Structures are given as structure tokens and as C-alpha cells.
C-alpha positions as CSV (number, residue, x, y, z in Angstrom):
1,M,170.6,170.4,-32.7
2,E,173.2,168.7,-30.8
3,I,172.2,170.5,-27.4
4,Q,168.8,169.3,-28.0
5,Y,169.8,165.6,-28.8
6,L,172.2,166.0,-25.4
7,L,169.3,167.3,-23.4
8,A,166.7,164.5,-24.9
9,S,169.4,162.2,-23.7
10,I,169.6,163.3,-20.4
11,F,165.9,163.1,-19.9
12,L,166.1,159.7,-21.1
13,V,168.7,158.5,-18.7
14,V,167.0,160.3,-15.6
15,G,163.3,158.7,-16.6
16,I,165.1,155.2,-16.9
17,L,166.6,155.5,-13.4
18,I,163.6,157.4,-11.8
19,Y,161.4,154.2,-13.2
20,S,163.8,151.7,-12.2
21,L,163.8,152.9,-8.6
22,K,160.3,153.1,-8.6
23,S,160.1,149.8,-9.6
24,K,162.3,148.2,-7.2
25,F,160.3,150.3,-4.5
26,E,156.9,149.2,-5.5
27,K,158.3,145.6,-5.4
28,S,159.8,146.2,-1.9
29,R,156.5,147.1,-0.6
30,Q,154.7,144.5,-1.9
31,N,157.2,141.8,-0.3
32,Q,156.4,143.6,2.8
33,K,153.3,142.7,5.2
34,P,151.6,145.8,5.6
35,Q,152.1,147.5,9.2
36,E,148.4,148.0,11.0
37,D,147.6,148.9,14.5
38,K,144.6,147.3,15.4
39,I,142.3,149.2,17.0
40,D,139.3,148.2,19.8
41,L,137.0,151.0,21.3
42,G,139.7,153.7,20.9
43,K,142.7,151.7,22.2
44,K,145.5,150.5,20.1
45,I,147.3,147.0,19.8
46,N,150.0,146.6,18.1
47,G,150.2,143.6,15.7
48,Q,152.3,140.7,16.7
49,E,154.7,138.7,14.5
50,K,154.7,135.9,17.4
51,L,151.7,133.7,18.3
52,I,150.3,135.4,21.3
53,P,148.5,133.0,24.3
54,I,145.2,133.5,25.3
55,S,144.3,132.6,29.0
56,I,141.0,131.4,29.8
57,Y,140.9,132.6,33.4
58,F,137.7,130.6,35.5
59,G,136.6,131.7,39.1
60,T,134.5,128.5,39.6
61,Q,132.7,127.0,42.8
62,Q,131.0,123.9,41.6
63,G,132.6,123.4,38.2
64,T,130.5,125.4,35.9
65,A,132.6,128.5,34.9
66,A,136.0,125.7,34.4
67,R,133.7,123.9,31.9
68,F,132.9,127.0,30.0
69,A,136.5,127.8,30.0
70,K,137.5,124.6,28.8
71,Q,134.9,124.7,26.0
72,L,136.4,128.4,25.0
73,S,140.0,126.5,25.1
74,E,138.8,123.8,22.7
75,E,137.2,126.2,20.5
76,G,139.8,128.5,20.6
77,K,142.2,125.5,19.3
78,E,140.0,125.1,16.5
79,H,140.0,128.6,15.4
80,G,144.2,128.4,15.4
81,F,144.8,129.9,18.6
82,L,147.1,129.1,21.5
83,T,144.5,128.6,24.2
84,T,144.8,127.4,27.7
85,E,142.2,127.3,30.4
86,V,143.8,128.4,33.9
87,D,142.8,128.2,37.5
88,L,142.7,131.8,39.1
89,N,144.0,129.9,42.3
90,E,147.2,129.0,40.2
91,V,148.1,132.6,38.9
92,E,150.8,134.7,39.4
93,F,149.1,137.8,38.8
94,D,152.0,140.3,38.5
95,K,154.0,138.1,36.3
96,E,151.1,137.1,34.0
97,M,148.8,140.2,33.7
98,K,151.3,142.6,33.1
99,K,153.0,141.0,29.9
100,G,150.6,142.5,27.3
101,E,149.1,139.0,26.7
102,F,145.1,138.3,26.5
103,G,142.7,136.8,29.1
104,I,139.3,135.4,28.8
105,F,137.7,135.7,32.5
106,C,134.4,133.5,33.3
107,M,133.6,134.5,36.5
108,A,130.8,132.7,38.7
109,T,128.9,134.6,41.6
110,H,129.3,132.4,44.9
111,G,126.4,132.8,47.5
112,E,125.4,136.2,48.3
113,G,127.5,138.1,45.9
114,D,131.2,136.6,47.2
115,P,133.9,135.4,44.9
116,T,134.2,131.9,44.5
117,D,137.3,130.6,46.7
118,N,139.6,130.0,43.8
119,A,139.0,133.8,42.7
120,K,139.3,135.6,46.2
121,K,142.9,136.4,45.9
122,F,142.6,137.6,42.1
123,I,139.6,140.0,43.0
124,S,141.8,141.3,46.3
125,W,144.8,142.0,43.7
126,L,142.6,143.6,41.1
127,Q,141.5,146.0,44.1
128,E,145.3,147.1,45.0
129,P,145.9,150.8,44.4
130,Q,148.6,151.7,41.8
131,L,148.0,148.7,39.9
132,S,148.2,148.9,36.1
133,L,147.3,146.6,33.4
134,K,147.5,149.1,30.6
135,D,149.0,146.1,28.3
136,F,146.7,143.5,29.1
137,N,143.7,142.6,27.0
138,F,140.7,141.4,28.6
139,T,136.8,140.3,28.2
140,V,134.6,138.8,30.8
141,F,131.4,136.5,30.7
142,G,129.6,136.7,34.1
143,L,127.8,133.3,35.5
144,G,125.0,134.1,38.1
145,N,121.6,133.5,39.0
146,R,118.5,135.8,39.2
147,Q,117.1,134.1,42.0
148,Y,119.9,135.7,44.1
149,E,120.0,139.3,45.3
150,H,123.7,140.2,43.9
151,Y,122.9,138.7,40.5
152,N,126.4,138.4,38.5
153,K,128.1,140.6,41.0
154,I,131.6,139.1,40.8
155,G,131.3,139.1,36.8
156,K,130.4,143.1,36.6
157,L,133.2,143.7,39.5
158,T,135.6,141.8,37.4
159,N,134.9,143.3,34.2
160,N,134.9,146.6,36.0
161,L,138.1,146.5,38.0
162,L,140.1,145.8,34.8
163,E,138.6,148.6,33.2
164,K,140.0,150.9,36.4
165,Q,143.2,149.3,36.0
166,N,143.3,150.3,32.6
167,A,143.3,147.2,30.8
168,I,142.2,146.7,27.2
169,R,138.9,145.8,26.2
170,C,139.1,143.2,23.3
171,Y,135.6,141.8,23.5
172,K,132.3,142.8,25.3
173,Y,131.3,142.4,28.5
174,G,128.5,139.3,28.8
175,E,126.4,137.3,31.5
176,G,124.4,134.3,32.0
177,D,121.5,133.1,34.3
178,A,122.0,129.9,35.9
179,N,118.2,129.7,37.0
180,S,117.0,129.7,33.0
181,T,119.1,130.1,30.0
182,L,123.2,129.9,31.3
183,E,124.1,128.0,28.2
184,D,121.9,130.2,25.8
185,D,123.3,133.3,27.1
186,F,126.7,132.1,27.0
187,I,126.6,130.7,23.0
188,D,125.0,133.9,22.3
189,W,127.8,136.1,24.2
190,K,130.6,134.2,22.4
191,K,129.2,134.0,18.6
192,D,131.3,136.7,17.6
193,L,134.3,136.2,19.9
194,W,136.9,134.4,17.5
195,N,136.3,136.8,14.4
196,V,136.8,139.6,16.5
197,L,139.9,138.5,18.0
198,K,141.6,137.1,14.5
199,G,141.0,140.8,14.0
200,L,143.5,141.6,16.6
201,I,145.8,138.2,16.7
202,H,147.0,136.2,14.1
203,P,146.1,132.5,14.9
204,T,148.1,129.4,13.7
205,P,146.2,125.9,13.1
206,Q,146.7,123.5,16.4
207,G,145.8,120.0,17.2
208,S,144.3,117.6,19.7
209,T,145.8,118.2,23.4
210,F,146.4,114.5,24.4
211,K,146.7,110.7,22.6
212,L,146.2,107.5,24.6
213,V,148.6,104.8,24.3
214,K,147.9,101.1,25.7
215,S,150.4,100.6,28.8
216,N,151.8,97.4,30.8
217,K,152.6,99.9,33.7
218,E,150.8,99.7,36.9
219,E,147.6,101.8,37.5
220,I,148.4,105.0,39.4
221,N,147.5,105.4,43.0
222,F,145.3,108.3,43.4
223,D,146.6,109.3,47.2
224,Q,150.3,109.7,45.5
225,T,149.9,113.1,44.2
226,P,150.4,112.4,40.6
227,Q,152.3,115.4,38.8
228,G,151.1,117.1,36.1
229,Q,148.6,120.0,34.7
230,F,145.1,118.7,35.1
231,D,141.5,120.1,34.6
232,F,140.0,121.8,37.5
233,Q,137.6,119.2,38.5
234,T,140.5,116.5,38.2
235,K,142.7,118.4,40.1
236,Q,140.5,119.0,43.1
237,F,139.4,115.4,42.9
238,L,143.0,114.5,43.4
239,K,143.7,117.2,46.6
240,A,140.2,114.7,48.3
241,K,140.7,112.0,50.7
242,Y,138.8,108.8,51.3
243,C,136.6,108.5,54.1
244,Q,135.0,105.4,55.5
245,V,131.3,105.2,55.1
246,V,129.7,104.2,58.7
247,S,125.9,104.1,57.9
248,I,123.5,105.1,56.0
249,T,120.0,105.2,57.0
250,Q,116.6,106.7,56.1
251,L,115.7,109.6,58.0
252,R,111.7,110.5,56.7
253,Q,108.8,108.4,58.5
254,N,107.5,107.1,55.2
255,Q,108.8,107.4,51.6
256,Q,105.7,108.7,49.9
257,D,107.0,112.2,48.6
258,G,110.4,111.0,48.7
259,S,113.5,109.9,50.4
260,T,116.4,111.7,52.3
261,L,119.1,109.5,53.6
262,Q,121.5,110.1,56.6
263,I,125.0,109.2,55.8
264,I,127.6,109.0,58.7
265,F,131.3,109.4,57.9
266,D,134.6,108.0,60.3
267,T,136.5,111.1,60.0
268,G,138.6,109.5,62.9
269,R,140.1,106.8,61.2
270,E,141.4,108.8,58.2
271,G,142.7,111.7,60.5
272,I,140.4,114.1,59.2
273,E,139.5,117.4,60.9
274,Y,136.4,119.2,60.2
275,K,134.3,122.1,61.5
276,T,130.7,122.9,62.3
277,A,128.7,123.6,59.1
278,M,131.4,123.5,56.9
279,N,130.5,122.1,53.4
280,L,131.3,118.3,52.6
281,G,132.2,117.8,48.8
282,V,131.3,114.0,47.7
283,Y,132.8,112.9,44.6
284,P,130.3,110.1,43.1
285,E,131.0,107.4,40.9
286,N,129.3,106.0,38.0
287,N,127.6,102.6,38.6
288,D,129.5,99.3,37.3
289,E,126.5,98.5,34.8
290,Q,126.7,101.6,33.1
291,I,130.3,101.4,32.6
292,L,130.6,97.9,31.2
293,E,127.7,98.7,29.0
294,I,129.6,101.9,27.5
295,A,133.0,100.0,27.4
296,N,131.3,97.3,25.3
297,Y,129.5,100.0,23.0
298,L,133.2,101.8,22.8
299,G,135.0,98.2,22.1
300,E,137.0,98.5,25.1
301,N,138.0,96.0,27.8
302,L,137.7,97.4,31.4
303,N,140.9,96.3,32.7
304,T,142.9,98.0,29.7
305,I,145.5,100.2,30.8
306,Y,146.1,103.8,29.0
307,T,148.8,106.5,29.3
308,L,148.1,109.8,28.1
309,E,150.6,111.5,26.4
310,Q,150.4,114.9,25.9
311,L,151.3,116.2,22.0
312,E,154.3,118.4,21.7
313,E,152.6,121.5,20.4
314,T,150.2,121.8,23.5
315,K,152.5,121.4,26.3
316,K,150.3,123.8,28.3
317,A,147.2,122.2,28.0
318,K,145.3,120.6,30.7
319,M,145.0,116.8,31.0
320,P,141.7,115.1,31.7
321,F,143.1,112.8,34.4
322,P,146.4,111.3,35.5
323,S,147.8,107.8,34.2
324,P,148.3,105.1,33.7
325,L,144.7,104.4,34.4
326,S,142.5,101.4,33.1
327,V,139.4,102.1,31.3
328,K,137.1,100.9,34.3
329,K,138.6,103.8,36.3
330,I,138.4,106.5,33.6
331,L,134.9,105.9,33.2
332,K,134.1,105.2,37.0
333,H,135.8,108.4,38.7
334,F,136.2,111.1,35.9
335,L,133.5,111.1,32.8
336,D,130.2,112.5,33.4
337,F,128.0,111.1,31.2
338,N,125.4,111.0,33.2
339,G,124.7,114.9,33.6
340,Q,122.5,117.5,31.7
341,L,123.2,117.6,28.1
342,M,124.8,120.7,26.9
343,K,124.5,122.3,23.2
344,N,128.0,122.2,23.2
345,T,128.4,118.5,23.3
346,L,125.7,118.4,20.4
347,T,128.0,120.4,18.5
348,K,131.2,118.0,19.2
349,L,129.1,115.0,18.2
350,A,128.0,116.5,14.7
351,K,131.4,116.7,13.8
352,I,132.2,113.2,14.7
353,S,129.0,112.1,13.0
354,S,130.2,114.0,10.0
355,E,129.9,111.1,7.6
356,D,126.1,110.6,8.5
357,E,124.4,113.7,7.3
358,K,121.1,112.6,8.6
359,V,122.7,112.7,12.3
360,R,124.7,115.4,11.4
361,N,121.9,117.7,10.6
362,Y,119.5,116.4,13.5
363,L,122.3,117.3,15.9
364,L,123.0,120.6,14.7
365,H,119.2,121.4,14.2
366,L,118.8,121.2,18.3
367,T,121.3,123.7,18.8
368,T,119.5,126.2,16.5
369,E,117.0,128.6,17.8
370,E,114.3,126.4,15.7
371,G,115.5,123.2,17.5
372,K,115.4,125.2,21.0
373,K,112.1,123.5,21.9
374,E,113.0,120.3,20.9
375,F,116.2,120.5,23.0
376,Q,114.7,121.7,25.8
377,Q,112.1,118.7,25.8
378,M,114.9,116.6,25.6
379,V,116.6,117.8,28.6
380,D,113.7,119.0,30.9
381,E,111.3,116.1,30.4
382,Q,113.3,113.3,28.9
383,K,116.5,114.1,30.7
384,T,118.7,112.4,27.9
385,T,122.1,111.9,28.7
386,I,125.3,112.0,26.4
387,F,125.4,107.9,26.2
388,Q,121.6,107.7,25.6
389,L,121.9,110.4,22.6
390,I,125.1,108.4,21.1
391,Q,123.1,105.2,21.2
392,R,119.9,106.5,20.0
393,N,121.6,108.0,17.0
394,N,124.1,105.0,16.5
395,I,127.3,107.1,16.7
396,K,130.5,105.5,16.3
397,L,133.5,106.8,18.0
398,N,136.3,105.8,20.2
399,L,137.5,106.0,23.9
400,A,139.3,109.1,23.1
401,Q,136.2,111.3,21.9
402,F,134.1,110.1,24.4
403,I,136.6,111.4,27.0
404,E,136.7,114.9,25.2
405,L,132.6,114.9,25.0
406,C,132.2,114.3,28.6
407,P,132.7,116.7,31.3
408,R,134.8,115.8,34.7
409,I,132.6,114.8,37.7
410,S,131.7,117.4,39.8
411,P,131.6,117.2,43.6
412,R,128.0,117.3,45.1
413,L,128.3,119.5,48.5
414,F,126.5,119.1,51.3
415,T,126.1,121.0,54.8
416,I,127.4,119.0,57.3
417,A,124.7,118.1,60.1
418,S,126.9,117.3,63.4
419,S,129.4,119.0,65.2
420,N,133.0,118.3,65.7
421,I,132.8,119.3,69.9
422,K,130.5,116.9,70.1
423,S,131.4,114.1,67.5
424,P,135.2,114.9,66.4
425,Q,135.5,111.6,65.4
426,Q,132.0,111.3,63.0
427,L,130.1,113.7,60.8
428,E,127.0,113.1,59.1
429,I,125.2,114.9,56.1
430,A,121.8,114.6,54.6
431,D,120.9,113.8,51.3
432,S,117.3,114.3,50.0
433,L,117.4,111.7,46.8
434,L,117.0,113.5,43.0
435,I,114.6,110.8,41.8
436,D,112.9,112.1,38.2
437,D,109.5,110.4,36.6
438,L,110.1,110.4,33.3
439,S,107.1,110.6,30.7
440,D,107.9,107.1,29.5
441,G,107.2,105.9,32.8
442,T,111.0,105.2,33.9
443,Q,112.8,107.1,36.4
444,K,116.1,109.0,36.3
445,I,118.0,108.9,39.3
446,G,120.8,111.4,40.4
447,L,124.4,110.5,39.9
448,C,125.1,110.9,43.5
449,S,121.9,109.7,45.0
450,Q,122.3,106.4,42.9
451,Y,126.1,106.4,44.4
452,F,124.4,106.6,48.0
453,L,121.9,104.0,47.4
454,N,124.4,101.4,45.8
455,I,126.9,102.2,49.0
456,Q,124.1,101.2,51.4
457,Q,123.2,98.1,49.9
458,R,126.9,97.2,49.7
459,L,127.0,98.1,53.4
460,L,123.8,95.7,54.2
461,Q,126.1,92.8,52.5
462,G,128.6,93.5,55.2
463,E,131.5,95.5,53.0
464,S,133.6,98.1,54.0
465,V,133.1,101.4,51.5
466,K,135.7,104.8,51.2
467,V,134.2,108.0,49.8
468,R,136.2,110.3,48.5
469,V,135.7,114.1,50.1
470,D,136.8,117.0,50.4
471,F,135.7,120.4,52.5
472,R,134.8,123.7,51.5
473,E,134.1,126.8,54.0
474,S,130.9,127.9,55.3
475,N,129.2,131.4,55.9
476,F,127.2,129.3,59.0
477,K,129.3,130.1,62.1
478,L,127.9,130.9,65.4
479,P,128.5,134.5,66.7
480,D,131.3,135.6,68.7
481,D,129.2,137.3,71.5
482,P,127.4,134.7,73.9
483,N,124.6,137.2,74.4
484,K,123.3,137.3,70.8
485,S,120.2,134.8,70.3
486,I,119.8,133.4,67.3
487,I,116.9,132.3,64.9
488,M,117.7,129.2,62.5
489,I,115.5,128.9,59.6
490,G,115.7,125.7,57.8
491,P,112.8,124.0,55.9
492,G,113.4,120.0,54.6
493,T,117.4,119.6,54.7
494,G,118.1,123.4,55.3
495,I,117.9,122.0,58.8
496,A,121.5,120.4,58.5
497,P,123.7,123.1,59.7
498,F,121.3,123.8,62.8
499,I,121.5,120.0,64.1
500,G,125.4,120.8,64.5
501,F,124.5,124.2,66.2
502,L,122.2,122.5,68.6
503,Q,124.7,119.8,69.5
504,E,127.3,122.4,70.2
505,R,124.4,124.3,72.6
506,E,123.9,120.8,74.2
507,I,127.9,120.9,75.1
508,F,127.9,124.7,76.5
509,L,124.7,124.1,78.5
510,Q,126.2,121.2,80.3
511,N,128.9,123.8,81.7
512,Q,126.7,127.0,82.0
513,A,124.6,127.7,84.8
514,Q,122.2,130.2,83.0
515,K,121.5,130.4,79.4
516,Q,122.7,134.1,78.1
517,N,120.5,134.1,75.0
518,E,117.6,132.6,72.9
519,Y,117.9,129.7,70.0
520,I,114.9,129.9,67.9
521,L,114.2,127.5,65.4
522,Y,111.7,127.6,62.3
523,F,111.3,124.3,60.6
524,G,109.0,123.1,57.5
525,C,108.1,120.3,55.4
526,K,105.1,118.6,54.0
527,H,103.8,116.2,56.7
528,E,104.7,115.6,60.5
529,N,104.7,111.8,60.1
530,G,106.0,111.8,56.5
531,D,109.4,113.9,56.0
532,F,109.9,115.4,59.0
533,I,113.6,114.9,59.5
534,Y,115.3,114.6,62.5
535,K,112.0,114.5,64.3
536,D,113.0,112.4,67.6
537,Q,116.4,114.3,67.7
538,L,114.5,117.8,67.4
539,R,111.7,116.9,69.8
540,E,114.2,115.7,72.3
541,F,116.4,118.9,71.7
542,Q,112.8,121.0,72.7
543,R,112.1,118.7,75.4
544,R,115.4,119.5,77.1
545,K,115.2,123.5,76.5
546,I,118.2,123.1,74.1
547,I,115.8,124.8,71.5
548,D,113.8,127.7,73.2
549,K,111.1,128.2,70.6
550,F,110.4,125.4,68.1
551,Y,108.0,126.6,65.1
552,T,107.2,124.0,62.6
553,A,105.0,124.3,59.6
554,F,103.7,121.2,58.1
555,S,102.2,122.3,54.5
556,R,100.2,119.6,53.7
557,D,98.7,118.6,57.0
558,Q,95.8,120.8,56.4
559,E,93.8,122.3,53.8
560,K,95.4,125.8,53.9
561,K,99.1,125.4,53.1
562,I,101.3,126.5,55.6
563,Y,105.0,127.7,55.2
564,V,108.0,128.8,57.8
565,Q,107.3,132.4,55.9
566,D,103.8,132.2,57.5
567,L,105.2,131.3,60.9
568,L,108.0,134.2,60.6
569,K,104.8,136.9,59.9
570,H,102.6,135.6,62.9
571,N,105.7,136.2,65.2
572,S,106.8,139.6,63.1
573,E,106.8,141.8,66.3
574,E,109.1,139.6,68.3
575,L,111.3,139.2,65.0
576,F,111.5,143.0,64.6
577,N,112.1,143.7,68.4
578,L,115.1,141.4,68.4
579,I,116.6,143.1,65.1
580,I,116.0,146.6,65.9
581,N,117.9,146.0,69.2
582,D,121.0,144.4,67.8
583,K,120.4,141.3,69.7
584,V,119.9,138.4,67.1
585,V,121.7,136.8,64.3
586,I,119.4,135.1,61.5
587,Y,120.4,132.1,59.6
588,I,118.6,130.9,56.7
589,C,119.4,127.7,54.7
590,G,117.3,126.1,52.0
591,S,115.8,127.1,48.7
592,T,116.8,130.1,46.9
593,N,113.2,130.9,47.0
594,M,112.6,130.1,50.2
595,G,115.4,132.3,51.5
596,N,114.3,135.3,49.0
597,S,110.7,135.2,50.3
598,V,112.0,135.2,53.8
599,Q,114.4,138.3,53.2
600,H,111.5,139.8,51.4
601,L,109.2,139.2,54.7
602,I,111.9,140.6,57.1
603,K,112.1,144.4,54.8
604,E,108.3,144.6,55.3
605,I,108.1,143.8,58.5
606,L,111.1,146.4,59.2
607,I,108.8,148.7,57.3
608,K,105.5,148.0,59.1
609,Y,107.0,148.1,62.5
610,S,109.7,151.2,62.2
611,N,108.0,153.4,59.9
612,W,110.8,153.3,57.6
613,S,111.0,153.6,53.9
614,E,111.7,151.0,51.8
615,H,115.2,152.0,50.8
616,E,115.9,152.5,54.8
617,A,114.5,148.7,55.3
618,E,116.7,147.6,52.3
619,E,120.0,149.4,54.0
620,R,119.3,147.9,57.3
621,I,119.0,144.6,55.7
622,E,122.3,145.2,53.6
623,N,124.2,146.5,57.1
624,M,122.8,143.2,58.6
625,Q,124.6,141.2,56.0
626,K,128.0,142.9,56.1
627,Q,128.2,142.4,59.9
628,K,127.2,138.9,59.8
629,F,124.0,139.3,61.7
630,L,122.0,137.7,58.3
631,I,123.6,134.7,56.9
632,K,122.0,133.0,53.8
633,E,123.2,129.3,52.6
634,L,120.8,129.0,49.6
635,W,120.7,126.4,46.7
């Protein structure tokens, strides 16, 4: 009996000890966070206790990819992530992309399947052998245009190269078509992005990036290279230089079908050098009447000077412009409130209008599939601007909110229509004015078109006017081989680079006893005595044999419309012989539809006269492009 009691006592003590230890163990487990491995497409991403930054990298030529990157950065902050948009031209790739962080890439394709200027180094780096990005997490959205032959080539290439370098996909690849549904494609691609990333990264709440503080300091001088991290377009603006405008004149014989202006700049006075057929970027300014109207609506005085103060928790964020700066200069130089309305803007406006449920619901409705038709009508037919939408709905907001709503002003690009050899002190461009007739009987004039018209009036009144400009490289360069003939196909303002080519040949022939090649020009417009720009100059080039063969198509001067494609088809045997004997470089400048049509015609001509298959003809054209024997600049 005593033994039984003793055993019972021992079992009781052991049981109490086991229960006590088990309770402590369970409590300890409850206080610990579960350590789960995050899995995506079979690859493991270890959970991190510290906040992981997400870099939104962009490759952009005219700013659209940069705007998308900025939008993603703003949305990321709203979802609690540490997001920053990053210009690929400013990245130390080895340092940033081998640390096991997250990167979202917005990659535009430029021209005929090329990387944008700011992404060239990155694409080259990605193709280096033995490069491993096994700890880098990525996703890619490509921006392209289906009218171009190499649709979204750089987006796809970036995606494939990152995979090849063993980077870890954290979200699906996406792409958009700038010819039709780019914003909708972007919205559709990113709809699950932040929820997916929340499964991989622990977000933390974040606020705005800056605040406006009134200042008594002097305004900043743009040409003194202000210090700081700025939006992509602002950074480009600050790198640009002011250039004197000499004159603005009409290039057309009459303006029944539109207006094309010749703008001449004085580069010599500013010490600016350029090359023939380069692209000139012009930074337009908003007009003073609109600026005053918007300032009044926002309750601001144009002369009030503000300083931008970056908030402590967003030290890496990009600022929208340098400061101190007056309200007038903020509105004039940096805020694009006349551009195409975007659905992202409507979403932001809806948040600002949260107290007015009717307005808020209306704005959100426009971003849905049900409101798509109404939104397209607002954008395509009515050309509604951000400020017009704000006014119509009586939305109350302040200057800081308006700055957040508006994208930065992008430069407008023009191919230079002069030769630096003939005119090193001056350059010229041609601008076909963008004027839309609206259904209510009014007109909407494009920002840069309005800017040039205003400058023209100021010049007539005797004012001196400077414009902020920069330069971009062009694919258009004359062949190194002087025996190569050239065919120039440039209807409308597509003639611009060929004016410079012909001016250079004029100089060359003055010092050359005998011609070594032929210059053949195809030009088209509606009417010979209407929109035949550079008519007198081209006819003089023809008379003096600077142009050897000059073919013109005036599409509306006869019952049956005639285009440059018809002239090329008529001369198809001549064109074939030049191509097949490697004696020609072909330049095409103008609309994308025209350029694609001409290239398709060249393929048909090769098939007809050589008996090649379609595949063989396409290979020949591809080789011509690689060798720079077929060069296009289309828009």
C-alpha cells in the first residue's frame, strides 16, 4: 500500500512538471512570430524583419515610363511600402541590384526596338556574362506601340535578361500599347501587384513626400544647377539651356488645312553646338492667362514664394521642382495641366473629393469598365483637362494637392531642319501646329503650339524671347561611304532632317568636281499650293542638281489620291536595283503608318524582282536595318 502511494505521488509530481513545461513552451510559441518562407514560382524569399525598399526603375524617352514609375511609387507608399522611382541612368547596378532587394521596371521601347537613352547602359550591363542576380526580386511592365515593328522589344528583353541572370520573379510580366490602351493595360497589369507584394514584404505606413512653406528668400536660378533629387522631367529641364529665338514664320502657302511654323534659334549667342538631323527638345511654358486663373482658383498669389521641405521619413523621395520658387514659376514651368487626362488622376481627385459623395462616385465611375466609354469621350472628343474637370465639379483643393495631381511638363521633340556645317550659329525646326476642333465649336491648341504662337506675337512686338531646349541623338546620319546614294522619304514635316542633308550636300558639291552618288527625295502633302513646306528651297535644290531626282505626291490635287508609297511603287525597279547592289541608304521620316507602309512596300518589291520568299525578304530588310542601310524615325 505504501509503495502504491509512493508511486502515485511520483506520477503526480512528474505530471505537474510535464504540464508546467508544456504550458511554458506553448506560451513561448505564442509570443514568437511564425517564421515562414515566402514562395513565388518555386523560389524562396526569406521573410525580413526590417523594411525592404522597392525601387521603381524606369527607362523613358519622353517621360511616360517615368510617370508610370512615379504613379507606382505613390501607390506603393499608400500601401505602406518604402518605394522610390529611380532613373536607370543614375544607378550603380552592381551596388544596387545584388543586395537582394526588390525592383519594379517600367521599360519603354524607343524607335525601332532600341532602349531609351537612359536605359542603354542598363541593358548592356544585363547582358554581361557571369552576372548573377540570384537575390534580386523583380517584375517588368513594358511600354510599346503596336504600330512599330518591334513592339515592346525592350520590355520583353529586360524581362528575359533578368530571368537569365537568375533574378527572382515577384510578379507577372505586363505590357501596354501606346497606340490605343496603354493606361488601361497598365491598370490591368498592376491591379494585384500590391497584394502580392504584401505577401512577400512587411509594409509600414508612410505619408506625403514634401510640404510647402512660405519663404522670404530669393527665387532659385535654374541655370545654377540646383542641388537635390528631382523628378525625371524636372531633372531634364534643369540640364537644358536657354536659347534665343530669332524668328517664327509660316511655311505653308495658305492655312486652309492647318499651319506649319518655321522656328529659327540663335545657337551661336549661347555657345550651343548641334549636329545635323539631331532632335531638339523644347520645354514649353503654360500661358499667363491660364496661370492667373488657376492661381485665383487655388487662392494663391502669383508672387508668393514657397520652399519645398522634404519630410524626414521620405529622404530618398524625388522632389517635383527646385525651390524657393514663386507660384507663377511653379505653374508656368513644371505643371502640365493641359495634357491628356489619366485615370490615375481621377482616382487621386476622388480622394480629395471624399466629402462630396456624388462627385467622388462620379470620378470613380469614370475609372471603371462601365464608365470607360464616357471617359474616352471626355478624353478623345472633349479633350478635357485636369483643371477643367476640377472647375466643372467645383472641387476644392490647395496648391500642394494640385502639384501632386499634375504630371511634369515633357519636352516636345523636333528633328532639326538645318545643317551645322552650313549654319553653325543657327538651327531651325518645323512645327505642324496641333489644333483640335471640339464638338462645342471651340478649339483646343496643344501646349507647345500655343507656346510658339505666343512667342511669335511677342517677337512681332519687338520682345527678345529665349526658350529652354536640350538635344537628343538621332538615328539619321549621312553614310560614311561617299559612293552610297541616299533615298529620302519624308512627307509633311518628315522633310525636316533632309533639309539639313541637302544643305550639307550643297557645301560638299561646292568643293567636289564630280558627283559620286545620287540624292533622291520623295515628298508628299495635300496641295502643291497649300501645305508644300520648304517649297522654294526644295525647288532651288532641284534646279541646281543638289537633288538628283525629286518625286512629289500631292494627295488632294486630283480625283485619285496619290501618296509617296504610290511613287515608290511606280519606281520599284529602280529602287530594287539600288538595294540589291548595296548602293543605297534609305531614310524614312514621318508618321508611323506611312513608315510601316513604305517598309511593307520594300518587302513586296524584293519578293517581286528577286523571287525571294517572304521570309528571305524580311531577313534582307532586317539586315539592312542592322547595317544602317534602312533608317527610320517615325511618330
